[in-house]
All heavy atoms as an XYZ file, in Angstrom:
944
protein
N     100.821    107.983    105.922
C     101.449    107.411    107.061
C     100.823    105.993    107.276
O      99.643    105.841    107.154
C     101.220    108.262    108.253
C     101.902    107.805    109.494
S     102.483    109.204    110.440
C     104.198    108.833    110.488
N     101.657    105.067    107.605
C     101.168    103.731    107.891
C     100.357    103.668    109.163
O     100.573    104.450    110.063
C     102.353    102.767    108.043
C     103.050    102.332    106.803
C     104.264    101.468    107.183
C     102.193    101.533    105.883
N      99.439    102.751    109.227
C      98.666    102.511    110.427
C      99.588    102.100    111.584
O     100.634    101.499    111.356
C      97.581    101.491    110.207
C      96.510    101.894    109.253
C      95.517    100.756    109.102
C      94.490    101.120    108.061
N      93.574    100.012    107.848
N      99.180    102.370    112.775
C      99.945    102.044    113.943
C     100.251    100.525    114.014
O     101.321    100.082    114.399
C      99.199    102.472    115.223
C      99.986    102.354    116.483
C     101.080    103.415    116.644
O     100.989    104.467    116.081
N     102.095    103.094    117.374
N      99.270     99.710    113.601
C      99.416     98.261    113.674
C     100.441     97.716    112.670
O     100.853     96.580    112.804
C      98.071     97.599    113.453
C      97.503     97.846    112.081
C      96.080     97.335    111.904
O      95.405     97.132    112.932
O      95.640     97.153    110.773
N     100.814     98.532    111.652
C     101.742     98.084    110.644
C     103.132     98.643    110.816
O     103.994     98.363    109.970
C     101.213     98.470    109.284
C      99.984     97.734    108.855
O      98.902     98.096    109.150
N     100.199     96.588    108.219
N     103.433     99.314    111.916
C     104.756     99.950    112.071
C     105.686     99.004    112.900
O     105.322     98.511    113.932
C     104.638    101.256    112.805
C     103.892    102.267    112.041
C     103.849    103.566    112.757
N     102.793    104.430    112.208
C     102.337    105.447    112.803
N     102.770    105.864    113.971
N     101.377    106.185    112.259
N     106.872     98.830    112.324
C     107.892     98.090    113.023
C     108.800     99.091    113.754
O     109.455     99.901    113.129
C     108.711     97.265    111.963
C     109.797     96.362    112.529
C     109.175     95.221    113.277
C     110.657     95.816    111.376
N     108.811     99.028    115.084
C     109.548    100.055    115.837
C     110.556     99.472    116.789
O     111.486    100.174    117.199
C     108.521    100.866    116.638
C     107.581    101.656    115.789
C     106.665    102.542    116.603
C     105.625    101.643    117.248
N     104.587    102.398    117.946
N     110.408     98.239    117.169
C     111.262     97.619    118.171
C     112.640     97.235    117.630
O     112.748     96.621    116.560
C     110.543     96.362    118.693
C     111.148     95.817    119.952
O     112.275     96.164    120.267
N     110.412     94.945    120.628
N     113.705     97.622    118.336
C     115.064     97.317    117.936
C     115.280     95.803    117.744
O     115.948     95.348    116.798
C     116.013     97.877    118.938
C     117.473     97.540    118.722
C     118.284     98.110    119.873
C     119.686     97.575    119.893
N     120.472     98.063    120.985
N     114.691     95.020    118.607
C     114.900     93.615    118.600
C     114.146     92.977    117.398
O     114.630     91.988    116.803
C     114.410     92.944    119.868
C     115.137     93.501    121.058
C     114.573     94.344    121.973
C     116.503     93.175    121.279
C     115.281     94.835    123.062
C     117.199     93.686    122.341
C     116.590     94.538    123.226
O     117.290     95.018    124.267
N     113.054     93.550    117.023
C     112.321     93.063    115.821
C     113.106     93.360    114.571
O     113.180     92.548    113.623
C     110.930     93.757    115.738
N     113.763     94.501    114.510
C     114.644     94.832    113.351
C     115.753     93.827    113.259
O     116.042     93.251    112.205
C     115.216     96.254    113.504
C     114.327     97.324    112.918
C     113.382     97.932    113.711
C     114.471     97.723    111.613
C     112.615     98.949    113.189
C     113.647     98.713    111.074
C     112.711     99.307    111.887
N     116.430     93.568    114.408
C     117.559     92.618    114.372
C     117.095     91.225    114.010
O     117.805     90.503    113.303
C     118.265     92.624    115.761
C     119.005     93.920    116.034
O     119.365     94.613    115.080
N     119.216     94.227    117.279
N     115.982     90.778    114.531
C     115.440     89.465    114.193
C     115.147     89.338    112.693
O     115.383     88.274    112.123
C     114.180     89.145    115.012
N     114.611     90.377    112.111
C     114.344     90.390    110.654
C     115.611     90.328    109.831
O     115.709     89.567    108.847
C     113.534     91.636    110.275
O     112.356     91.656    111.118
C     113.116     91.576    108.839
N     116.660     91.073    110.273
C     117.910     91.011    109.557
C     118.559     89.666    109.630
O     119.259     89.241    108.695
C     118.899     92.096    110.109
C     118.530     93.510    109.710
C     118.535     94.511    110.667
C     118.217     93.853    108.419
C     118.238     95.823    110.352
C     117.913     95.145    108.049
C     117.925     96.129    109.030
O     117.636     97.425    108.682
N     118.409     88.944    110.742
C     119.025     87.658    110.919
C     118.492     86.550    109.994
O     119.179     85.591    109.760
C     118.900     87.183    112.368
C     119.846     87.882    113.307
C     119.721     87.327    114.709
C     120.616     88.171    115.665
N     120.467     87.699    117.046
N     117.279     86.728    109.511
C     116.680     85.721    108.651
C     117.398     85.652    107.310
O     117.482     84.605    106.698
C     115.180     86.062    108.390
C     114.421     86.132    109.704
C     114.531     85.078    107.458
C     114.362     84.822    110.470
N     118.014     86.717    106.846
C     118.749     86.815    105.606
C     117.929     86.442    104.370
O     118.432     85.779    103.474
C     120.032     85.964    105.697
C     120.920     86.335    106.848
C     122.317     85.984    106.638
C     123.107     86.223    107.886
N     123.952     87.282    107.947
N     116.704     86.852    104.356
C     115.845     86.726    103.200
C     115.643     88.126    102.642
O     114.845     88.914    103.161
C     114.484     86.120    103.620
C     113.545     85.956    102.448
O     113.957     86.054    101.333
N     112.281     85.702    102.765
N     116.415     88.493    101.626
C     116.341     89.833    101.106
C     116.428     89.829     99.577
O     116.968     88.950     98.951
C     117.445     90.749    101.694
C     118.857     90.271    101.393
C     119.523     90.784    100.311
C     119.477     89.378    102.217
C     120.813     90.351    100.020
C     120.784     88.961    101.961
C     121.463     89.439    100.865
N     115.951     90.953     99.030
C     115.975     91.222     97.567
C     116.310     92.669     97.337
O     115.942     93.537     98.186
C     114.598     90.884     96.951
C     114.202     89.488     97.095
N     114.665     88.459     96.296
C     113.373     88.859     97.962
C     114.163     87.321     96.641
N     113.335     87.562     97.689
N     117.037     92.926     96.245
C     117.485     94.264     96.016
C     117.054     94.721     94.600
O     117.148     93.905     93.640
C     119.025     94.333     96.084
C     119.572     95.688     95.910
N     119.556     96.634     96.915
C     120.169     96.280     94.869
C     120.126     97.743     96.467
N     120.493     97.538     95.204
N     116.581     95.972     94.440
C     116.191     96.459     93.158
C     116.243     97.988     93.177
O     115.616     98.639     94.031
C     114.760     95.996     92.856
C     114.196     96.545     91.555
C     114.809     95.869     90.360
C     114.107     96.340     89.133
N     114.868     96.061     87.951
N     117.001     98.631     92.289
C     117.009    100.055     92.081
C     117.355    100.907     93.290
O     116.789    101.916     93.505
N     118.301    100.410     94.089
C     118.729    101.214     95.266
C     117.895    100.947     96.500
O     118.036    101.632     97.506
N     116.984     99.980     96.478
C     116.147     99.639     97.623
C     116.313     98.169     97.896
O     116.218     97.354     96.997
C     114.694     99.980     97.369
C     114.515    101.467     97.085
C     113.810     99.556     98.512
C     113.117    101.860     96.626
N     116.522     97.811     99.163
C     116.609     96.421     99.601
C     115.420     96.104    100.510
O     115.077     96.893    101.362
C     117.909     96.190    100.360
O     119.031     96.569     99.553
C     118.069     94.707    100.704
N     114.844     94.966    100.269
C     113.705     94.484    101.066
C     114.136     93.262    101.872
O     114.520     92.250    101.273
C     112.499     94.141    100.191
C     111.322     93.474    100.897
C     110.762     94.312    101.990
C     110.257     93.167     99.839
N     114.133     93.376    103.192
C     114.409     92.263    104.109
C     113.095     91.711    104.593
O     112.274     92.453    105.108
C     115.250     92.749    105.298
C     116.577     93.243    104.927
N     117.691     92.465    104.869
C     116.984     94.459    104.567
C     118.747     93.196    104.541
N     118.325     94.438    104.359
N     112.867     90.409    104.446
C     111.620     89.781    104.889
C     111.923     88.900    106.119
O     112.916     88.168    106.128
C     111.020     88.974    103.782
N     111.074     88.981    107.117
C     111.249     88.179    108.265
C     110.642     86.782    108.115
O     110.483     86.279    107.034
N     110.325     86.168    109.280
C     109.731     84.808    109.272
C     108.280     84.850    108.641
O     107.653     85.912    108.646
C     109.639     84.258    110.652
C     110.956     83.959    111.240
C     110.763     83.367    112.644
C     112.074     83.046    113.282
N     111.926     82.485    114.619
N     107.867     83.691    108.219
C     106.496     83.618    107.689
C     105.493     83.735    108.812
O     105.691     83.229    109.912
C     106.286     82.316    106.929
C     107.073     82.315    105.659
C     106.579     81.250    104.649
O     105.472     80.689    104.891
O     107.280     80.980    103.686
N     104.417     84.380    108.533
C     103.372     84.670    109.539
C     102.382     83.534    109.597
O     101.684     83.283    108.621
C     102.693     85.998    109.189
C     101.813     86.488    110.245
O     101.685     85.909    111.329
N     101.154     87.654    109.994
N     102.305     82.841    110.732
C     101.344     81.790    110.901
C     100.260     82.191    111.918
O      99.313     81.421    112.127
C     102.065     80.528    111.381
C     103.031     80.013    110.328
C     103.741     78.793    110.718
C     104.609     78.324    109.579
N     105.908     77.972    109.863
N     100.383     83.381    112.558
C      99.457     83.797    113.574
C      98.334     84.598    113.005
O      97.284     84.750    113.664
C     100.177     84.600    114.618
O     100.697     85.765    114.063
C     101.251     83.813    115.322
N      98.433     85.158    111.832
C      97.373     85.974    111.235
C      97.458     87.436    111.668
O      96.598     88.194    111.347
N      98.478     87.823    112.401
C      98.680     89.212    112.787
C      99.039     90.028    111.568
O      99.631     89.528    110.619
C      99.764     89.360    113.881
C      99.340     88.677    115.175
O      98.159     88.569    115.481
N     100.289     88.252    115.931
N      98.812     91.327    111.609
C      99.165     92.193    110.472
C     100.672     92.281    110.372
O     101.416     92.228    111.363
C      98.543     93.544    110.760
C      98.204     93.503    112.213
C      98.046     92.101    112.604
N     101.140     92.516    109.166
C     102.582     92.629    108.927
C     103.142     93.938    109.532
O     102.442     94.930    109.543
C     102.899     92.551    107.401
C     102.294     93.756    106.676
C     104.397     92.460    107.136
N     104.337     93.852    110.048
C     105.020     95.040    110.609
C     106.065     95.479    109.600
O     106.859     94.691    109.120
C     105.715     94.734    111.921
C     104.794     94.231    112.992
C     104.049     95.362    113.611
C     103.199     94.779    114.809
N     102.505     95.838    115.461
N     106.086     96.788    109.246
C     106.986     97.284    108.200
C     107.825     98.397    108.759
O     107.334     99.329    109.424
C     106.146     97.767    106.996
C     105.236     96.675    106.481
C     107.057     98.308    105.897
C     104.250     97.119    105.452
N     109.116     98.340    108.461
C     110.064     99.353    108.891
C     110.830     99.925    107.694
O     110.946     99.283    106.640
N     111.314    101.163    107.849
C     111.992    101.853    106.783
C     113.335    102.387    107.354
O     113.331    103.052    108.383
C     111.204    103.002    106.217
C     109.888    102.552    105.646
C     108.752    102.497    106.410
C     109.800    102.126    104.334
C     107.536    102.033    105.894
C     108.598    101.675    103.772
C     107.448    101.625    104.575
N     114.419    102.156    106.606
C     115.762    102.544    107.101
C     116.529    103.207    105.950
O     116.553    102.680    104.831
C     116.573    101.302    107.606
C     117.937    101.684    108.015
C     115.810    100.592    108.687
N     117.170    104.323    106.249
C     118.117    104.956    105.363
C     119.238    105.435    106.225
O     119.063    106.306    107.096
C     117.491    106.141    104.562
C     118.585    106.737    103.617
C     116.307    105.680    103.747
N     120.427    104.875    106.111
C     121.531    105.192    107.034
C     122.234    106.477    106.634
O     122.094    107.040    105.541
C     122.517    104.024    107.015
O     123.323    104.068    105.864
N     123.063    106.937    107.523
C     123.839    108.153    107.343
C     124.880    107.939    106.261
O     125.364    108.899    105.644
C     124.536    108.621    108.595
C     123.668    109.408    109.510
C     124.462    110.048    110.592
C     123.629    110.934    111.453
N     124.427    111.575    112.544
N     125.247    106.699    106.023
C     126.224    106.407    104.946
C     125.610    106.699    103.555
O     126.322    106.936    102.618
C     126.683    104.943    105.002
C     127.548    104.660    106.215
C     127.993    103.231    106.168
C     128.824    102.885    107.379
N     129.247    101.496    107.374
N     124.311    106.634    103.472
C     123.602    106.900    102.195
C     123.766    108.355    101.828
O     124.116    108.648    100.693
C     122.132    106.506    102.307
O     122.072    105.141    102.674
C     121.458    106.709    100.990
N     123.491    109.194    102.757
C     123.662    110.656    102.546
C     123.761    111.337    103.924
O     123.073    110.958    104.823
C     122.455    111.247    101.764
C     122.772    112.582    101.118
N     122.782    113.763    101.848
C     123.124    112.913     99.878
C     123.079    114.776    101.033
N     123.316    114.252     99.792
N     124.612    112.325    104.020
C     124.835    112.959    105.311
C     123.708    113.881    105.706
O     123.529    114.196    106.874
C     126.188    113.643    105.354
C     126.244    114.932    104.542
C     127.591    115.612    104.736
C     127.597    116.967    104.115
N     128.831    117.672    104.368
N     122.930    114.372    104.763
C     121.815    115.260    105.043
C     120.550    114.546    105.439
O     120.062    113.697    104.685
C     121.527    116.162    103.841
C     122.636    117.057    103.424
C     122.621    118.263    104.321
N     123.507    119.279    103.862
C     123.720    120.373    104.467
N     123.001    120.614    105.571
N     124.520    121.266    104.013
N     119.999    114.890    106.589
C     118.780    114.286    107.034
C     117.587    114.518    106.140
O     116.692    113.692    105.976
C     118.449    114.759    108.456
N     117.598    115.650    105.460
C     116.538    116.039    104.546
C     116.417    115.025    103.425
O     115.341    114.550    103.033
C     116.758    117.441    103.972
C     115.764    117.788    102.892
C     116.699    118.484    105.078
N     117.570    114.601    102.836
C     117.588    113.665    101.760
C     117.153    112.290    102.244
O     116.401    111.555    101.548
C     118.995    113.579    101.154
C     119.511    114.842    100.573
C     118.996    115.071     99.203
C     119.651    116.246     98.575
N     119.250    116.481     97.248
N     117.672    111.872    103.434
C     117.326    110.590    103.975
C     115.817    110.495    104.291
O     115.180    109.491    103.926
C     118.133    110.281    105.233
C     119.613    110.156    104.997
C     120.324    109.581    106.187
N     120.011    110.249    107.457
C     120.727    111.222    107.989
N     121.774    111.704    107.370
N     120.357    111.751    109.146
N     115.261    111.531    104.889
C     113.872    111.545    105.242
C     112.958    111.566    104.035
O     111.906    110.926    104.023
C     113.521    112.720    106.156
C     114.190    112.545    107.528
O     114.468    111.431    107.930
N     114.373    113.664    108.229
N     113.355    112.244    102.977
C     112.581    112.239    101.749
C     112.457    110.850    101.148
O     111.400    110.436    100.736
C     113.157    113.241    100.688
C     112.446    113.146     99.389
C     112.519    114.374     98.584
N     111.961    114.226     97.233
C     110.644    114.225     96.951
N     109.821    114.407     97.944
N     110.232    114.117     95.737
N     113.579    110.175    101.135
C     113.558    108.794    100.595
C     112.685    107.902    101.445
O     111.911    107.103    100.912
C     115.017    108.254    100.516
C     115.185    106.832     99.977
C     114.529    106.705     98.617
C     116.637    106.474     99.935
N     112.742    108.017    102.745
C     111.890    107.244    103.630
C     110.427    107.569    103.396
O     109.546    106.700    103.381
C     112.264    107.479    105.121
C     113.465    106.714    105.533
C     113.606    106.724    107.044
C     114.248    108.018    107.495
N     114.645    107.979    108.915
N     110.101    108.860    103.251
C     108.713    109.238    102.995
C     108.189    108.662    101.684
O     107.039    108.241    101.623
C     108.583    110.799    102.956
C     108.599    111.442    104.344
C     108.124    112.888    104.249
N     108.802    113.707    103.253
C     109.897    114.404    103.481
N     110.479    114.425    104.668
N     110.414    115.096    102.531
N     108.989    108.724    100.675
C     108.604    108.169     99.363
C     108.333    106.653     99.435
O     107.302    106.148     98.957
C     109.638    108.444     98.285
C     109.786    109.942     97.870
C     110.920    110.080     96.894
C     108.474    110.455     97.299
N     109.276    105.939    100.153
C     109.060    104.464    100.321
C     107.836    104.187    101.148
O     107.041    103.306    100.813
C     110.297    103.844    100.960
C     111.526    103.876    100.062
S     112.895    102.867    100.721
C     113.250    103.621    102.283
N     107.663    104.979    102.205
C     106.517    104.748    103.111
C     105.171    104.959    102.367
O     104.233    104.194    102.523
C     106.617    105.712    104.262
C     105.867    105.335    105.490
C     106.105    106.264    106.653
N     107.423    106.063    107.214
C     108.310    107.070    107.439
N     107.976    108.313    107.215
N     109.470    106.841    107.957
N     105.111    106.004    101.532
C     103.884    106.292    100.824
C     103.608    105.210     99.773
O     102.462    104.794     99.606
C     103.994    107.679    100.121
C     102.774    108.053     99.354
C     101.535    108.239    100.173
O     101.616    108.292    101.444
O     100.417    108.309     99.597
N     104.626    104.717     99.098
C     104.455    103.676     98.163
C     103.917    102.368     98.793
O     102.965    101.791     98.270
C     105.780    103.369     97.462
O     105.647    102.297     96.600
N     104.441    102.018     99.922
C     103.991    100.819    100.651
C     102.553    101.055    101.182
O     101.752    100.135    101.106
C     104.977    100.447    101.766
C     104.391     99.346    102.634
C     106.291    100.020    101.233
N     102.249    102.240    101.664
C     100.923    102.515    102.183
C      99.897    102.372    101.068
O      98.855    101.752    101.280
C     100.887    103.942    102.722
C      99.531    104.277    103.392
C      99.418    105.752    103.725
N      99.304    106.565    102.539
C      98.158    106.805    101.875
N      97.074    106.278    102.302
N      98.124    107.604    100.795
N     100.186    102.855     99.885
C      99.251    102.746     98.771
C      99.098    101.287     98.326
O      98.051    100.829     97.997
C      99.706    103.628     97.592
C      99.622    105.128     97.811
C     100.257    105.859     96.653
C      98.181    105.534     98.024
N     100.221    100.506     98.387
C     100.166     99.100     98.010
C      99.282     98.327     98.989
O      98.457     97.520     98.588
C     101.594     98.506     97.995
C     101.570     97.069     97.534
C     101.623     96.809     96.159
C     101.454     96.021     98.390
C     101.568     95.538     95.715
C     101.401     94.734     97.954
C     101.494     94.443     96.589
O     101.452     93.183     96.161
N      99.441     98.600    100.268
C      98.610     97.947    101.290
C      97.131     98.297    101.100
O      96.239     97.460    101.234
C      99.065     98.274    102.713
C     100.409     97.629    103.001
C      98.059     97.854    103.743
C     101.020     98.088    104.302
N      96.866     99.547    100.755
C      95.513    100.001    100.548
C      94.820     99.287     99.404
O      93.657     98.943     99.457
C      95.509    101.526    100.333
C      94.159    102.139    100.292
C      94.273    103.625    100.145
C      92.923    104.281    100.105
N      93.044    105.737     99.916
N      95.595     98.998     98.367
C      95.061     98.341     97.192
C      94.971     96.808     97.324
O      94.021     96.236     96.962
C      95.946     98.611     95.970
C      95.886    100.033     95.473
C      96.882    100.301     94.349
O      97.497     99.333     93.846
O      97.044    101.478     93.969
N      96.049     96.196     97.839
C      96.127     94.713     97.831
C      95.940     94.050     99.140
O      95.268     93.039     99.220
C      97.505     94.315     97.222
C      97.680     94.781     95.798
N      98.332     95.966     95.525
C      97.275     94.240     94.649
C      98.319     96.142     94.212
N      97.711     95.082     93.638
N      96.604     94.503    100.171
C      96.572     93.932    101.489
C      96.923     92.425    101.507
O      96.281     91.614    102.156
C      95.172     94.157    102.141
C      95.235     94.038    103.661
O      96.327     93.978    104.259
N      94.075     93.948    104.277
N      97.949     92.033    100.759
C      98.369     90.667    100.723
C      99.772     90.477    101.307
O     100.416     89.460    101.083
C      98.367     90.106     99.301
C      99.203     90.867     98.359
O      99.789     91.908     98.757
O      99.325     90.425     97.193
N     100.228     91.428    102.104
C     101.583     91.356    102.689
C     101.610     90.596    103.972
O     102.660     90.447    104.546
C     102.095     92.783    102.940
C     102.495     93.578    101.754
C     102.979     94.983    102.197
C     103.519     92.890    100.936
N     100.515     90.030    104.415
C     100.472     89.344    105.733
C     101.133     87.982    105.665
O     100.994     87.211    106.634
C      99.024     89.236    106.211
C      98.457     90.568    106.592
O      99.235     91.487    106.929
N      97.178     90.705    106.508
N     101.822     87.635    104.613
C     102.571     86.374    104.525
C     103.772     86.360    105.493
O     104.179     85.310    105.989
C     103.039     86.112    103.105
C     103.780     84.820    102.895
C     104.188     84.623    101.504
C     104.994     83.335    101.355
N     105.555     83.130    100.030
N     104.324     87.562    105.772
C     105.479     87.654    106.638
C     105.139     88.422    107.915
O     104.228     89.270    107.905
C     106.624     88.388    105.905
C     107.171     87.576    104.731
C     106.733     87.818    103.456
C     108.065     86.538    104.972
C     107.215     87.077    102.393
C     108.558     85.811    103.921
C     108.112     86.061    102.650
O     108.592     85.291    101.614
N     105.893     88.133    108.973
C     105.728     88.867    110.225
C     106.237     90.289    110.115
O     105.587     91.251    110.559
C     106.474     88.136    111.378
C     105.778     86.783    111.653
C     106.479     88.978    112.639
C     106.480     85.922    112.656
N     107.385     90.473    109.438
C     107.995     91.799    109.385
C     108.714     91.977    108.016
O     109.225     91.047    107.484
C     108.949     92.024    110.503
O     109.968     91.090    110.488
N     108.727     93.233    107.586
C     109.429     93.641    106.366
C     110.205     94.897    106.680
O     109.728     95.766    107.368
C     108.449     93.933    105.248
C     107.529     92.784    104.737
C     106.590     93.313    103.724
C     108.355     91.681    104.124
N     111.427     94.990    106.104
C     112.201     96.205    106.259
C     112.644     96.637    104.887
O     113.293     95.914    104.160
C     113.451     95.986    107.178
C     113.026     95.548    108.569
C     114.308     97.269    107.257
C     114.169     95.170    109.461
N     112.358     97.888    104.557
C     112.796     98.528    103.318
C     113.997     99.384    103.648
O     113.871    100.333    104.466
C     111.702     99.335    102.686
C     110.553     98.497    102.136
C     109.455     98.200    102.902
C     110.613     98.083    100.807
C     108.431     97.459    102.444
C     109.570     97.307    100.316
C     108.484     96.971    101.116
N     115.121     99.138    103.007
C     116.340     99.897    103.238
C     116.687    100.669    101.949
O     116.825    100.089    100.897
C     117.514     98.948    103.621
O     117.118     98.168    104.691
C     118.715     99.785    104.028
N     116.839    101.986    102.094
C     117.193    102.836    100.940
C     118.691    103.004    100.861
O     119.370    103.154    101.878
N     119.205    102.997     99.631
C     120.657    103.168     99.403
C     120.866    104.386     98.466
O     119.901    104.995     98.007
C     121.228    101.907     98.774
C     121.048    100.684     99.598
N     121.775    100.475    100.775
C     120.219     99.658     99.529
C     121.401     99.317    101.334
N     120.438     98.806    100.607
N     122.080    104.658     98.183
C     122.492    105.800     97.367
C     121.800    105.796     95.980
O     121.474    106.842     95.463
C     124.009    105.879     97.210
O     124.589    105.747     98.527
C     124.442    107.168     96.609
N     121.627    104.641     95.406
C     121.039    104.538     94.078
C     119.608    105.036     93.989
O     119.108    105.317     92.879
N     118.913    105.142     95.110
C     117.520    105.550     95.108
C     117.323    107.020     95.497
O     116.205    107.481     95.489
C     116.731    104.677     96.079
N     118.370    107.760     95.812
C     118.286    109.104     96.319
C     117.628    110.085     95.362
O     116.732    110.815     95.734
C     119.615    109.648     96.738
C     120.056    109.229     98.162
C     121.418    109.756     98.479
C     119.037    109.781     99.173
N     118.046    110.136     94.125
C     117.508    111.144     93.196
C     116.309    110.718     92.422
O     115.821    111.455     91.532
N     115.728    109.582     92.715
C     114.629    109.047     91.896
C     113.320    109.693     92.288
O     113.122    110.132     93.402
C     114.554    107.539     92.051
C     115.772    106.802     91.514
C     115.579    105.361     91.484
C     116.807    104.708     90.797
N     116.691    103.296     90.715
N     112.387    109.627     91.315
C     111.072    110.197     91.518
C     110.177    109.121     92.234
O     110.579    107.960     92.389
C     110.410    110.565     90.193
O     110.191    109.393     89.442
N     109.006    109.571     92.632
C     108.104    108.677     93.307
C     107.694    107.508     92.400
O     107.569    106.386     92.873
C     106.822    109.421     93.792
C     105.824    108.508     94.414
C     106.011    107.991     95.658
C     104.692    108.143     93.720
C     105.087    107.119     96.226
C     103.726    107.288     94.253
C     103.937    106.786     95.524
N     107.484    107.766     91.132
C     107.076    106.692     90.230
C     108.116    105.590     90.095
O     107.775    104.392     90.067
C     106.777    107.280     88.847
C     105.554    108.177     88.803
O     104.661    107.949     89.672
O     105.505    109.147     88.026
N     109.406    105.995     90.046
C     110.465    105.012     89.966
C     110.561    104.191     91.264
O     110.751    102.973     91.199
C     111.794    105.694     89.666
C     111.840    106.344     88.300
C     113.064    107.220     88.141
O     113.437    107.938     89.074
O     113.638    107.202     87.034
N     110.466    104.861     92.405
C     110.573    104.182     93.655
C     109.368    103.249     93.839
O     109.466    102.071     94.303
C     110.686    105.172     94.832
C     112.070    105.786     94.787
C     110.409    104.506     96.174
C     112.353    106.840     95.783
N     108.191    103.714     93.436
C     106.964    102.927     93.563
C     107.062    101.648     92.704
O     106.716    100.556     93.152
C     105.762    103.763     93.126
C     104.441    103.075     93.399
O     104.293    102.472     94.450
O     103.557    103.154     92.501
N     107.590    101.803     91.512
C     107.748    100.662     90.602
C     108.762     99.660     91.218
O     108.474     98.452     91.210
C     108.268    101.139     89.247
C     108.430    100.050     88.217
C     108.921    100.658     86.893
C     110.370    100.249     86.772
N     111.005    100.705     85.588
N     109.869    100.107     91.757
C     110.838     99.225     92.346
C     110.273     98.524     93.565
O     110.554     97.297     93.780
C     112.129     99.972     92.731
C     112.917    100.428     91.508
O     112.837     99.815     90.441
N     113.644    101.479     91.627
N     109.508     99.197     94.376
C     108.938     98.586     95.588
C     107.912     97.523     95.216
O     107.855     96.430     95.787
C     108.382     99.648     96.513
C     109.500    100.333     97.232
C     107.381     99.051     97.534
C     109.142    101.349     98.226
N     107.123     97.796     94.204
C     106.140     96.762     93.742
C     106.835     95.566     93.188
O     106.393     94.433     93.421
C     105.233     97.382     92.667
C     104.192     98.325     93.305
C     103.302     98.920     92.291
C     102.305     99.853     92.950
N     101.437    100.536     91.978
N     107.943     95.752     92.487
C     108.718     94.585     91.969
C     109.272     93.785     93.154
O     109.185     92.552     93.130
C     109.839     95.064     91.054
C     109.252     95.584     89.720
C     110.813     93.919     90.762
C     110.255     96.295     88.849
N     109.808     94.441     94.167
C     110.349     93.757     95.308
C     109.280     92.974     96.055
O     109.502     91.821     96.478
C     111.026     94.744     96.276
C     112.382     95.345     95.796
C     112.788     96.485     96.738
C     113.398     94.254     95.775
N     108.129     93.545     96.235
C     107.028     92.888     96.922
C     106.576     91.646     96.186
O     106.330     90.562     96.726
C     105.875     93.839     97.197
C     106.310     94.914     98.212
C     104.639     93.107     97.657
C     105.283     96.000     98.464
N     106.521     91.782     94.815
C     106.082     90.619     94.018
C     107.161     89.478     94.093
O     106.765     88.308     93.989
C     105.852     91.070     92.590
C     104.556     91.804     92.433
C     104.267     92.087     90.995
C     102.961     92.667     90.710
N     102.339     93.701     91.206
N     108.425     89.827     94.245
C     109.471     88.843     94.343
C     109.338     87.998     95.631
O     109.588     86.809     95.620
C     110.837     89.465     94.280
C     111.267     89.876     92.931
C     112.649     90.512     92.872
O     113.352     90.506     93.917
O     113.075     91.017     91.832
N     108.940     88.608     96.744
C     108.890     87.889     98.009
C     107.562     87.113     98.109
O     107.472     86.178     98.889
C     109.087     88.765     99.224
C     107.962     89.799     99.369
C     110.426     89.423     99.174
C     107.869     90.380    100.740
N     106.543     87.548     97.406
C     105.248     86.805     97.469
C     105.281     85.723     96.476
O     104.828     84.690     96.533
C     104.064     87.756     97.189
C     103.866     88.899     98.199
C     102.721     89.766     97.804
C     103.660     88.356     99.615
């Protein structure tokens, strides 16, 4: 689980991040990046999987858990995500059946693209 200081929870923060239109897509996962961070505050990260992706909450929550764990491990190793104020990882149908290793690889590629 991500630390409390790294969680993006506010509806307005999600909308502000989407409005920036800075995004990258890889393997069924889209990464939306917010404004650049000039204050030095820790990055806020959100995870979204819509009902259009799959109607079962079990499938949607599993994808969110896998993405969350991958990002948590990345932050633990590198801690270089503070370039942006907020990041949103969105899961799509293409990522539903994938293993943790595949999702982890795709998330690392996406993070490297924005840095």
